[in-house]
C-alpha positions in Angstrom: 3.6 153.5 -27.6 5.3 150.9 -25.5 6.1 147.7 -27.1 8.0 144.2 -26.2 7.3 140.8 -27.4 3.9 140.2 -25.7 2.7 142.8 -28.5 0.9 140.5 -30.9 -1.2 140.0 -34.2 -3.0 143.0 -36.1 -1.6 145.5 -33.3 2.0 144.9 -34.9 0.5 146.0 -38.5 -1.5 149.0 -37.2 1.8 150.0 -35.3 4.1 150.0 -38.4 1.6 151.9 -40.4 1.1 154.6 -37.3 5.1 154.7 -37.2 5.4 155.1 -41.2 3.3 158.1 -41.0 4.8 159.6 -38.5 2.0 159.7 -35.8 3.5 157.8 -33.1 7.0 157.1 -31.0 7.6 153.4 -30.4 9.7 152.7 -27.3 10.9 148.9 -26.3 11.7 145.8 -27.6 10.6 143.8 -30.7 7.1 142.7 -30.9 6.4 138.8 -31.1 6.0 138.7 -35.2 2.4 137.0 -35.2 1.1 138.7 -38.0 0.4 135.2 -40.1 -2.1 132.3 -39.9 -1.2 129.0 -40.4 -3.2 125.9 -41.6 -2.3 122.2 -40.6 -1.5 120.0 -43.5 -3.6 117.1 -43.1 -1.0 114.3 -44.6 1.5 115.4 -42.0 -0.5 116.6 -38.8 2.5 118.0 -37.3 3.3 120.6 -40.2 1.9 123.6 -40.8 1.9 125.9 -43.8 1.3 129.9 -43.7 -2.0 130.3 -45.1 -2.3 134.2 -44.7 -0.2 137.3 -43.4 -0.9 140.7 -42.5 1.4 143.4 -43.8 1.6 147.0 -43.5 1.2 149.3 -46.6 5.1 149.0 -47.2 4.7 145.4 -47.8 7.2 144.6 -45.3 6.7 141.2 -43.6 6.7 141.6 -39.6 6.4 137.4 -39.7 8.6 136.0 -37.0 10.9 139.3 -36.6 8.0 141.4 -35.3 7.6 145.3 -35.5 10.7 147.0 -34.4 10.3 150.2 -32.4 11.8 153.7 -33.2 13.6 153.5 -29.8 14.9 149.9 -29.3 15.8 148.8 -26.0 17.9 145.7 -24.7 15.7 144.7 -21.8 15.6 140.8 -21.0 12.0 139.5 -21.1 12.7 138.2 -17.4 13.3 141.9 -16.5 10.4 143.1 -18.6 8.0 140.8 -16.7 9.4 141.8 -13.7 8.3 145.4 -14.3 4.7 144.4 -14.8 4.4 142.3 -11.7 5.4 145.2 -9.6 3.2 147.5 -11.3 0.2 144.8 -10.9 1.2 144.3 -7.1 1.2 148.2 -6.5 4.3 149.5 -7.4 4.0 153.3 -8.0 4.7 154.5 -11.1 7.2 156.9 -10.0 8.9 153.9 -8.2 9.0 151.9 -11.3 10.4 154.7 -13.4 12.8 156.0 -11.0 13.7 159.3 -12.6 13.8 161.5 -9.0 16.7 163.7 -8.2 17.8 163.7 -4.7 15.2 166.2 -3.4 12.5 164.0 -4.8 11.6 166.2 -7.6 11.0 165.2 -11.0 14.0 165.4 -13.2 14.3 168.9 -14.8 13.2 169.5 -18.2 16.0 169.3 -20.2 16.2 170.3 -23.9 17.6 167.3 -25.4 17.0 163.6 -25.3 20.6 162.7 -25.3 21.0 164.5 -22.0 18.1 163.0 -20.3 19.6 159.4 -21.4 23.0 160.4 -20.2 21.4 161.4 -16.5 19.6 158.3 -16.6 22.5 156.2 -17.3 24.8 157.9 -14.7 21.9 157.7 -12.5 21.7 153.8 -12.9 24.9 153.1 -12.6 25.1 154.4 -9.0 21.9 152.7 -8.0 21.0 149.3 -9.2 18.5 148.2 -6.8 15.0 148.0 -7.3 12.6 147.1 -10.0 13.0 149.7 -12.8 10.7 149.4 -16.2 13.2 150.7 -18.5 10.8 150.7 -21.5 8.4 153.2 -19.3 11.4 155.1 -18.2 12.9 155.8 -21.7 9.3 156.7 -22.9 9.0 159.1 -19.7 12.3 160.6 -20.9 11.0 161.1 -24.3 7.8 162.4 -23.3 9.7 165.0 -21.1 12.2 165.8 -23.8 9.2 166.8 -26.4 7.4 168.7 -23.9 10.5 170.9 -23.0 10.8 171.3 -26.8 7.2 172.1 -27.1 6.6 169.6 -29.5 3.5 167.9 -26.9 1.6 170.4 -24.7 2.3 169.9 -20.6 -0.7 168.2 -18.9 
């Protein structure tokens, strides 16, 4: 599951539950932390108080801090928005991920996520041009690694 600061509300609690149960792998940036509801204090109209909060079974509060993905990436919100805009304007997933080698083939199925990430970081050092969806790119590499280890089926 890909997350960013636009992921908000009850979905944050659901993600925390699924992550705690080991049913999903989450990649991205922390979510919005909008798991509470507030009511206005009528005596002071500019003041609001917490009237309720959704929490996962662990009891952990996600308010303000949000859900923290398992693979946390440091992606500025502006860069994340650029990637979404590029996709809306018709940029291909392949171009957004930019994970091809010189022959244009997809990256080889490596046995470890660390080697995929290392190759990606080397490639990015050489090629800083273009829009890259870092969150989607890392999720893609995780999927390739899991497939190569036989943890998920090939399409």
